Steps between C-alpha positions, in 0.01 A plus 500: 500500500870452443675474158866411450661607170866540418600481865250760602224417748212728430185591700279797457319731748229756459595809296731312257761462777735205430648285771822345375764254614789464250744210512862591457514270201226707319622657174350828636706497820812683369293743289243625761669832559552561136141415418381767756721757342375418153139490611531851641726615216758617756875505519486530879599227742222245532494548876399859453199421281292319764435527872365269768165587636280376781134442423336296774204424277722342234713316751178360665365385161837337416491310831137407473515374141849347482615462857800732469602679818633858491859364543463279190422764247583867420253740341652762270361764273633713219662811649364731226226689663228443232578127507481445874200273449720256300623256755600135552615254765822311473682234703838664489638809330515366138162336531369834614646694204354241260163534677506876447587449129216259457264745679613768259442278196145427631442876555617594158328204334835369372588832321858537624721520185834544679431196714403275209807618302717405800325164548539414128874563522526223760234284347280547800210659328293181455562369849393841647200512271383162641538627851313825406210296347466280811501812722217649284298176532554466876437869591180519703220682322458859596177548682319797342349723759208716402604860433447732794184706486560850378432758771265778416612857496219743586519761229220687662480761222186646334584671178275711266575726212298821452517779242680268272836480669477607868541209745283478811659273761381343818737301713424275793723490810590138411614597151848391403553854375417668828851532629666586169276765351730795594798302362317440167437875461858598586633246244248603236614870507865420587495707815651460844257745651230393741210362296253741676683789330472364145131587453223745604135444573264684264130556451365354181120480484505290184710225652310512825174456311639202309606339832152557651349320198716196571361507859777665703412743781596863446708496824710209373598655172840672486610648171873583471727637232868426457736776617865411494825648373634185350222445241373857448349419157259264667400749774124550518423136408204396709400181686254402759533306822200392704660344805754747631831642388664167408228421250559858359878432470449171316226647283739773382749226403234337288409832343865542395489153357184566305620829362828349386733693732641177631531166333355168617836313464694773680266502793481124522882477495521744790238294687706183455815664621319633809305185592459209258186381694320806368561415132177305432260718682658813355498359150133413541408839615689674225362278236141555617529875520643520142236268367225705669639827364515352145136384520256771580227237578711349774429715804703275725411334828659314795836326459449267786741208537782347307663163552872557516804290605666637813374702785377854455756757579644843435670755716364842570584788279553862601224744582 
């Protein structure tokens, strides 16, 4: 569909991309560069505010819908990096600049105060408003695609609380925390030493008995106490892992969290800085352990799977 208004021949492509031809007699012809400067609130030369680009998909659509060949039109976009998606076709340099201005007005829903002020000065505000309205009417509807399915991160963690505040942690090989357990412990105690050196295994018949009540085998239960020089006040704090040393390391982190030696917000901030993909699973784990510790009737259980945007990740820590 083609519309001609004020010497401007307007067509619209998918994505609010205008295709313009502007007659030299159009009132906008001599002001195209100034309009672009005003729309971007820039004192730079108009030529520096946009760049020509090649998008075969857009050129194909332009040819298919309107019969324009690649030599007939030029596709340009705003040079500003965060506005690269704002683009328009023009038949000639000034038409192209006006197309970019119109695309910007569509993008910003007409909220371009510097542009409207400039247009009012030359009594071009109403003519441009007419063109903008026609462009909005002609713009092809955006096809809404269903949101992508959220992948599932395998938390693979079984968490119990015994003796009121001692975490007992099992961790599957597929757990999102498997490769980061040592890093978690190093961060929690603010130490650069190998994670293996930050704790000691101990015998504790009471904790072992509690773990047997839950259903764990004696051979799987590893009781450890914190032993580090960077958090000496917390040394002796105990935790239990039931699936090897990495479960012990992460369990000690949870024990520090329960006992108040580290804060939820601090630990989550460190997690985000290390790997943002770990934020949701870590927050879920921290939240569950604190809730279980506050509620003596909640003995815990498996934390199995959590829907989360983005793929699972996390680099290995030390140890």
